[in-house]
BASE-711204 format. One record per residue (C-alpha): x, y, z; residue in one letter; residue number from 1. Coordinates in nm, 2 decimals. Each point is the difference from the previous one (the first is absolute). Layout:
BEGIN
<atom east="X" north="Y" up="Z" rest="a" nr="NUM"/>
...
This chain:
BEGIN
<atom east="0.00" north="0.00" up="0.00" rest="x" nr="1"/>
<atom east="0.15" north="0.34" up="-0.09" rest="x" nr="2"/>
<atom east="0.09" north="0.24" up="0.28" rest="x" nr="3"/>
<atom east="-0.25" north="0.26" up="0.12" rest="x" nr="4"/>
<atom east="0.05" north="0.36" up="0.10" rest="x" nr="5"/>
<atom east="-0.22" north="0.26" up="0.18" rest="x" nr="6"/>
<atom east="0.10" north="0.35" up="-0.09" rest="x" nr="7"/>
<atom east="-0.14" north="0.35" up="0.03" rest="x" nr="8"/>
<atom east="0.00" north="0.28" up="-0.26" rest="x" nr="9"/>
<atom east="0.09" north="0.28" up="0.24" rest="x" nr="10"/>
<atom east="0.38" north="-0.07" up="-0.03" rest="x" nr="11"/>
<atom east="-0.01" north="0.15" up="-0.35" rest="x" nr="12"/>
<atom east="-0.13" north="0.35" up="0.08" rest="x" nr="13"/>
<atom east="0.27" north="0.16" up="-0.21" rest="x" nr="14"/>
<atom east="-0.18" north="-0.11" up="-0.31" rest="x" nr="15"/>
<atom east="-0.30" north="0.22" up="-0.12" rest="x" nr="16"/>
<atom east="-0.32" north="-0.19" up="0.06" rest="x" nr="17"/>
<atom east="-0.18" north="-0.08" up="-0.33" rest="x" nr="18"/>
<atom east="0.24" north="0.21" up="-0.22" rest="x" nr="19"/>
<atom east="-0.13" north="0.16" up="-0.32" rest="x" nr="20"/>
<atom east="0.17" north="0.19" up="-0.28" rest="x" nr="21"/>
<atom east="0.37" north="0.08" up="0.04" rest="x" nr="22"/>
<atom east="-0.01" north="-0.14" up="0.36" rest="x" nr="23"/>
<atom east="-0.06" north="-0.35" up="-0.14" rest="x" nr="24"/>
<atom east="0.34" north="-0.02" up="-0.17" rest="x" nr="25"/>
<atom east="0.18" north="0.12" up="0.31" rest="x" nr="26"/>
<atom east="-0.20" north="-0.24" up="0.22" rest="x" nr="27"/>
<atom east="0.07" north="-0.30" up="-0.22" rest="x" nr="28"/>
<atom east="0.37" north="0.08" up="-0.01" rest="x" nr="29"/>
<atom east="0.00" north="0.01" up="0.39" rest="x" nr="30"/>
<atom east="-0.20" north="-0.32" up="0.01" rest="x" nr="31"/>
<atom east="0.24" north="-0.17" up="-0.24" rest="x" nr="32"/>
<atom east="0.30" north="0.10" up="0.22" rest="x" nr="33"/>
<atom east="-0.17" north="-0.15" up="0.31" rest="x" nr="34"/>
<atom east="-0.09" north="-0.32" up="-0.19" rest="x" nr="35"/>
<atom east="0.35" north="-0.05" up="-0.13" rest="x" nr="36"/>
<atom east="0.14" north="0.07" up="0.35" rest="x" nr="37"/>
<atom east="-0.15" north="-0.33" up="0.13" rest="x" nr="38"/>
<atom east="0.23" north="-0.30" up="0.05" rest="x" nr="39"/>
<atom east="-0.24" north="-0.29" up="-0.07" rest="x" nr="40"/>
<atom east="-0.30" north="-0.07" up="-0.21" rest="x" nr="41"/>
<atom east="-0.22" north="-0.02" up="0.31" rest="x" nr="42"/>
<atom east="0.13" north="0.35" up="0.10" rest="x" nr="43"/>
<atom east="-0.09" north="0.13" up="-0.34" rest="x" nr="44"/>
<atom east="-0.36" north="-0.14" up="0.03" rest="x" nr="45"/>
<atom east="-0.03" north="0.15" up="0.35" rest="x" nr="46"/>
<atom east="0.11" north="0.34" up="-0.12" rest="x" nr="47"/>
<atom east="-0.23" north="-0.03" up="-0.30" rest="x" nr="48"/>
<atom east="-0.32" north="-0.03" up="0.20" rest="x" nr="49"/>
<atom east="0.10" north="0.30" up="0.21" rest="x" nr="50"/>
<atom east="0.07" north="0.21" up="-0.30" rest="x" nr="51"/>
<atom east="-0.32" north="-0.11" up="-0.18" rest="x" nr="52"/>
<atom east="-0.22" north="0.16" up="0.26" rest="x" nr="53"/>
<atom east="0.20" north="0.32" up="-0.03" rest="x" nr="54"/>
<atom east="0.01" north="0.02" up="-0.38" rest="x" nr="55"/>
<atom east="-0.31" north="-0.14" up="-0.15" rest="x" nr="56"/>
<atom east="-0.30" north="0.24" up="0.00" rest="x" nr="57"/>
<atom east="-0.28" north="-0.12" up="0.22" rest="x" nr="58"/>
<atom east="0.20" north="-0.29" up="0.16" rest="x" nr="59"/>
<atom east="-0.06" north="-0.06" up="0.37" rest="x" nr="60"/>
<atom east="0.14" north="-0.35" up="0.03" rest="x" nr="61"/>
<atom east="0.23" north="-0.22" up="-0.20" rest="x" nr="62"/>
<atom east="0.12" north="-0.36" up="-0.02" rest="x" nr="63"/>
<atom east="0.21" north="-0.23" up="-0.21" rest="x" nr="64"/>
<atom east="-0.10" north="-0.37" up="-0.05" rest="x" nr="65"/>
<atom east="0.14" north="-0.28" up="-0.21" rest="x" nr="66"/>
<atom east="-0.24" north="-0.23" up="-0.18" rest="x" nr="67"/>
<atom east="0.13" north="-0.36" up="-0.06" rest="x" nr="68"/>
<atom east="-0.08" north="-0.23" up="-0.29" rest="x" nr="69"/>
<atom east="-0.32" north="-0.11" up="0.18" rest="x" nr="70"/>
<atom east="-0.12" north="0.36" up="0.04" rest="x" nr="71"/>
<atom east="0.06" north="0.00" up="0.38" rest="x" nr="72"/>
<atom east="0.09" north="0.34" up="0.15" rest="x" nr="73"/>
<atom east="0.31" north="0.03" up="0.22" rest="x" nr="74"/>
<atom east="0.03" north="0.35" up="0.16" rest="x" nr="75"/>
<atom east="0.35" north="0.12" up="0.02" rest="x" nr="76"/>
<atom east="-0.03" north="0.37" up="0.11" rest="x" nr="77"/>
<atom east="-0.28" north="0.23" up="0.12" rest="x" nr="78"/>
<atom east="-0.03" north="0.36" up="0.11" rest="x" nr="79"/>
<atom east="-0.22" north="-0.05" up="0.31" rest="x" nr="80"/>
<atom east="-0.23" north="-0.24" up="0.19" rest="x" nr="81"/>
<atom east="-0.29" north="0.05" up="-0.24" rest="x" nr="82"/>
<atom east="0.19" north="-0.14" up="-0.29" rest="x" nr="83"/>
<atom east="0.14" north="-0.27" up="0.22" rest="x" nr="84"/>
<atom east="-0.35" north="-0.11" up="0.08" rest="x" nr="85"/>
<atom east="-0.10" north="0.02" up="-0.36" rest="x" nr="86"/>
<atom east="0.29" north="-0.23" up="-0.11" rest="x" nr="87"/>
<atom east="0.03" north="-0.22" up="0.32" rest="x" nr="88"/>
<atom east="0.02" north="-0.38" up="-0.04" rest="x" nr="89"/>
<atom east="-0.35" north="-0.04" up="0.12" rest="x" nr="90"/>
<atom east="-0.13" north="0.22" up="-0.28" rest="x" nr="91"/>
<atom east="0.23" north="-0.15" up="-0.27" rest="x" nr="92"/>
<atom east="-0.24" north="-0.24" up="-0.16" rest="x" nr="93"/>
<atom east="0.05" north="0.09" up="-0.36" rest="x" nr="94"/>
<atom east="0.12" north="0.28" up="-0.23" rest="x" nr="95"/>
<atom east="-0.19" north="0.32" up="0.01" rest="x" nr="96"/>
<atom east="-0.27" north="-0.01" up="-0.27" rest="x" nr="97"/>
<atom east="0.15" north="0.28" up="-0.21" rest="x" nr="98"/>
<atom east="0.36" north="-0.11" up="0.04" rest="x" nr="99"/>
<atom east="-0.03" north="-0.27" up="-0.26" rest="x" nr="100"/>
<atom east="0.03" north="0.26" up="-0.27" rest="x" nr="101"/>
<atom east="0.34" north="0.11" up="0.13" rest="x" nr="102"/>
<atom east="0.16" north="-0.29" up="-0.18" rest="x" nr="103"/>
<atom east="-0.09" north="0.18" up="-0.33" rest="x" nr="104"/>
<atom east="-0.01" north="0.37" up="0.10" rest="x" nr="105"/>
<atom east="0.23" north="0.20" up="0.23" rest="x" nr="106"/>
<atom east="-0.28" north="0.17" up="0.20" rest="x" nr="107"/>
<atom east="-0.36" north="-0.06" up="0.11" rest="x" nr="108"/>
<atom east="-0.23" north="0.23" up="0.19" rest="x" nr="109"/>
<atom east="-0.28" north="-0.09" up="0.23" rest="x" nr="110"/>
<atom east="-0.24" north="0.29" up="0.02" rest="x" nr="111"/>
<atom east="-0.23" north="-0.14" up="0.28" rest="x" nr="112"/>
<atom east="0.05" north="-0.32" up="0.20" rest="x" nr="113"/>
<atom east="-0.37" north="0.00" up="0.08" rest="x" nr="114"/>
<atom east="-0.10" north="-0.03" up="-0.37" rest="x" nr="115"/>
<atom east="-0.23" north="-0.28" up="-0.09" rest="x" nr="116"/>
<atom east="0.13" north="-0.28" up="-0.22" rest="x" nr="117"/>
<atom east="0.35" north="-0.12" up="-0.08" rest="x" nr="118"/>
<atom east="0.18" north="0.34" up="0.05" rest="x" nr="119"/>
<atom east="-0.08" north="0.03" up="0.37" rest="x" nr="120"/>
<atom east="0.22" north="-0.11" up="0.29" rest="x" nr="121"/>
<atom east="-0.18" north="-0.10" up="0.32" rest="x" nr="122"/>
<atom east="0.32" north="-0.04" up="0.20" rest="x" nr="123"/>
<atom east="0.10" north="0.36" up="-0.07" rest="x" nr="124"/>
<atom east="-0.35" north="0.14" up="0.05" rest="x" nr="125"/>
<atom east="-0.01" north="-0.16" up="0.34" rest="x" nr="126"/>
<atom east="0.31" north="0.19" up="0.10" rest="x" nr="127"/>
<atom east="-0.13" north="0.33" up="-0.13" rest="x" nr="128"/>
<atom east="0.22" north="0.00" up="-0.30" rest="x" nr="129"/>
<atom east="-0.21" north="0.11" up="-0.30" rest="x" nr="130"/>
<atom east="0.26" north="0.08" up="-0.27" rest="x" nr="131"/>
<atom east="0.31" north="-0.18" up="-0.11" rest="x" nr="132"/>
<atom east="0.27" north="0.05" up="-0.26" rest="x" nr="133"/>
<atom east="0.20" north="-0.32" up="-0.07" rest="x" nr="134"/>
<atom east="0.33" north="0.03" up="-0.19" rest="x" nr="135"/>
<atom east="0.22" north="-0.28" up="-0.13" rest="x" nr="136"/>
<atom east="0.36" north="0.01" up="0.13" rest="x" nr="137"/>
<atom east="0.12" north="-0.33" up="-0.14" rest="x" nr="138"/>
<atom east="-0.14" north="-0.28" up="-0.20" rest="x" nr="139"/>
<atom east="0.12" north="-0.34" up="-0.12" rest="x" nr="140"/>
<atom east="-0.15" north="-0.35" up="-0.03" rest="x" nr="141"/>
<atom east="0.04" north="-0.07" up="0.36" rest="x" nr="142"/>
<atom east="-0.07" north="0.32" up="0.18" rest="x" nr="143"/>
<atom east="-0.18" north="0.33" up="-0.03" rest="x" nr="144"/>
<atom east="0.11" north="0.28" up="0.24" rest="x" nr="145"/>
<atom east="-0.27" north="0.27" up="0.05" rest="x" nr="146"/>
<atom east="0.02" north="0.34" up="0.17" rest="x" nr="147"/>
<atom east="-0.35" north="0.11" up="0.10" rest="x" nr="148"/>
<atom east="-0.12" north="0.33" up="0.15" rest="x" nr="149"/>
<atom east="-0.33" north="0.05" up="0.17" rest="x" nr="150"/>
<atom east="-0.24" north="0.28" up="0.10" rest="x" nr="151"/>
<atom east="-0.31" north="0.02" up="0.22" rest="x" nr="152"/>
<atom east="-0.21" north="0.19" up="-0.26" rest="x" nr="153"/>
<atom east="-0.13" north="-0.15" up="-0.32" rest="x" nr="154"/>
<atom east="0.14" north="0.10" up="-0.35" rest="x" nr="155"/>
<atom east="0.31" north="0.16" up="0.16" rest="x" nr="156"/>
<atom east="0.26" north="-0.10" up="-0.25" rest="x" nr="157"/>
<atom east="-0.01" north="0.18" up="-0.34" rest="x" nr="158"/>
<atom east="0.22" north="0.02" up="-0.30" rest="x" nr="159"/>
<atom east="0.25" north="0.23" up="0.18" rest="x" nr="160"/>
<atom east="0.04" north="-0.26" up="0.28" rest="x" nr="161"/>
<atom east="0.04" north="-0.27" up="-0.26" rest="x" nr="162"/>
<atom east="0.27" north="0.19" up="-0.18" rest="x" nr="163"/>
<atom east="0.19" north="0.08" up="0.32" rest="x" nr="164"/>
<atom east="-0.04" north="-0.36" up="0.11" rest="x" nr="165"/>
<atom east="0.15" north="-0.13" up="-0.32" rest="x" nr="166"/>
<atom east="0.30" north="0.24" up="0.02" rest="x" nr="167"/>
<atom east="0.05" north="-0.09" up="0.36" rest="x" nr="168"/>
<atom east="-0.01" north="-0.38" up="-0.06" rest="x" nr="169"/>
<atom east="0.26" north="0.04" up="-0.27" rest="x" nr="170"/>
<atom east="0.23" north="0.14" up="0.25" rest="x" nr="171"/>
<atom east="-0.08" north="-0.27" up="0.25" rest="x" nr="172"/>
<atom east="0.06" north="-0.27" up="-0.25" rest="x" nr="173"/>
<atom east="0.35" north="0.14" up="-0.09" rest="x" nr="174"/>
<atom east="0.09" north="0.03" up="0.37" rest="x" nr="175"/>
<atom east="-0.13" north="-0.35" up="0.07" rest="x" nr="176"/>
<atom east="0.21" north="-0.14" up="-0.28" rest="x" nr="177"/>
<atom east="0.31" north="0.18" up="0.13" rest="x" nr="178"/>
<atom east="-0.05" north="-0.11" up="0.36" rest="x" nr="179"/>
<atom east="-0.06" north="-0.36" up="-0.12" rest="x" nr="180"/>
<atom east="0.33" north="0.00" up="-0.19" rest="x" nr="181"/>
<atom east="0.19" north="0.14" up="0.29" rest="x" nr="182"/>
<atom east="-0.15" north="-0.26" up="0.23" rest="x" nr="183"/>
<atom east="0.09" north="-0.28" up="-0.24" rest="x" nr="184"/>
<atom east="0.36" north="0.12" up="-0.03" rest="x" nr="185"/>
<atom east="0.03" north="0.03" up="0.38" rest="x" nr="186"/>
<atom east="-0.13" north="-0.35" up="0.04" rest="x" nr="187"/>
<atom east="0.23" north="-0.13" up="-0.27" rest="x" nr="188"/>
<atom east="0.30" north="0.15" up="0.18" rest="x" nr="189"/>
<atom east="-0.11" north="-0.15" up="0.33" rest="x" nr="190"/>
<atom east="-0.05" north="-0.34" up="-0.16" rest="x" nr="191"/>
<atom east="0.34" north="0.01" up="-0.16" rest="x" nr="192"/>
<atom east="0.17" north="0.09" up="0.33" rest="x" nr="193"/>
<atom east="-0.19" north="-0.27" up="0.18" rest="x" nr="194"/>
<atom east="0.09" north="-0.27" up="-0.25" rest="x" nr="195"/>
<atom east="0.36" north="0.12" up="0.01" rest="x" nr="196"/>
<atom east="0.01" north="-0.04" up="0.38" rest="x" nr="197"/>
<atom east="-0.15" north="-0.35" up="-0.02" rest="x" nr="198"/>
<atom east="0.25" north="-0.10" up="-0.27" rest="x" nr="199"/>
<atom east="0.29" north="0.12" up="0.22" rest="x" nr="200"/>
<atom east="-0.13" north="-0.20" up="0.29" rest="x" nr="201"/>
<atom east="-0.02" north="-0.32" up="-0.21" rest="x" nr="202"/>
<atom east="0.35" north="0.06" up="-0.14" rest="x" nr="203"/>
<atom east="0.14" north="0.01" up="0.35" rest="x" nr="204"/>
<atom east="-0.20" north="-0.29" up="0.15" rest="x" nr="205"/>
<atom east="0.04" north="-0.24" up="-0.30" rest="x" nr="206"/>
<atom east="0.35" north="0.12" up="-0.11" rest="x" nr="207"/>
<atom east="-0.12" north="0.06" up="-0.36" rest="x" nr="208"/>
<atom east="0.03" north="0.29" up="-0.24" rest="x" nr="209"/>
<atom east="-0.26" north="0.26" up="-0.08" rest="x" nr="210"/>
<atom east="-0.14" north="-0.17" up="-0.31" rest="x" nr="211"/>
<atom east="-0.04" north="-0.33" up="0.18" rest="x" nr="212"/>
<atom east="-0.17" north="0.18" up="0.30" rest="x" nr="213"/>
<atom east="-0.24" north="0.18" up="-0.22" rest="x" nr="214"/>
<atom east="-0.08" north="-0.31" up="-0.20" rest="x" nr="215"/>
<atom east="-0.07" north="-0.18" up="0.33" rest="x" nr="216"/>
<atom east="-0.25" north="0.27" up="0.10" rest="x" nr="217"/>
<atom east="-0.17" north="-0.02" up="-0.34" rest="x" nr="218"/>
<atom east="-0.04" north="-0.38" up="0.02" rest="x" nr="219"/>
<atom east="-0.13" north="0.02" up="0.35" rest="x" nr="220"/>
<atom east="-0.25" north="0.27" up="-0.10" rest="x" nr="221"/>
<atom east="-0.13" north="-0.22" up="-0.28" rest="x" nr="222"/>
<atom east="-0.01" north="-0.31" up="0.20" rest="x" nr="223"/>
<atom east="-0.19" north="0.15" up="0.29" rest="x" nr="224"/>
<atom east="-0.21" north="0.23" up="-0.22" rest="x" nr="225"/>
<atom east="0.11" north="0.31" up="0.19" rest="x" nr="226"/>
<atom east="0.09" north="0.33" up="-0.15" rest="x" nr="227"/>
<atom east="0.37" north="0.05" up="-0.02" rest="x" nr="228"/>
<atom east="-0.03" north="0.33" up="0.20" rest="x" nr="229"/>
<atom east="-0.19" north="-0.17" up="0.28" rest="x" nr="230"/>
<atom east="0.24" north="-0.29" up="0.02" rest="x" nr="231"/>
<atom east="0.29" north="0.24" up="0.01" rest="x" nr="232"/>
<atom east="-0.17" north="0.19" up="0.29" rest="x" nr="233"/>
<atom east="-0.04" north="-0.34" up="0.18" rest="x" nr="234"/>
<atom east="0.37" north="-0.07" up="-0.04" rest="x" nr="235"/>
<atom east="0.10" north="0.34" up="0.12" rest="x" nr="236"/>
<atom east="-0.24" north="0.00" up="0.30" rest="x" nr="237"/>
<atom east="0.12" north="-0.35" up="0.11" rest="x" nr="238"/>
<atom east="0.36" north="0.12" up="-0.02" rest="x" nr="239"/>
<atom east="-0.08" north="0.30" up="0.21" rest="x" nr="240"/>
<atom east="-0.16" north="-0.21" up="0.27" rest="x" nr="241"/>
<atom east="0.28" north="-0.25" up="0.02" rest="x" nr="242"/>
């Protein structure tokens, strides 16, 4: 299950609320800087929900969820307890009715959660959330990542909010890709160092050279069906305790 975050929008008071005109470019630039200052993908998502409430016209609440291949929602970040309740595990029975279209279009608006028929959303209506703007952050065959903002009045999100939302999610997507690459590189370096330590331990214990020690690790990993990184950590931990 992805990690979850509870955050507040008040930490971003330096940004103009619901910017328009020339303020928008300045606000998006400031938002981009804050997004790219994050160290991990989860930090980027946490920052994104805070900024969404500040930047998108009419937004009162925001959340990010991941939809898996079976259309199950997994909340990963939210701006407050209202969105936390809306996306909590007890509520996650299926994808929101209007989210299906996000696989083919970058944005979907819900004008009124109390609408009759297929475009309503009883879960949101029960929480007093009448309007929603859902924006696609990432999409592939396995997962769909959605940033959604909410308001308590119906028909809150117009074309301006949609345009600002699309510009904002473009910045979020770039920052998320950047943070993901940094995290992968950091993990690769840690894994390399861990395997190097384990190889050195085996060289000393078995009186063999580096190639033989590494080959021994690889064969053991395959035999035990354990990732090489995890096996190396076991060797290092055992050596530390001895």
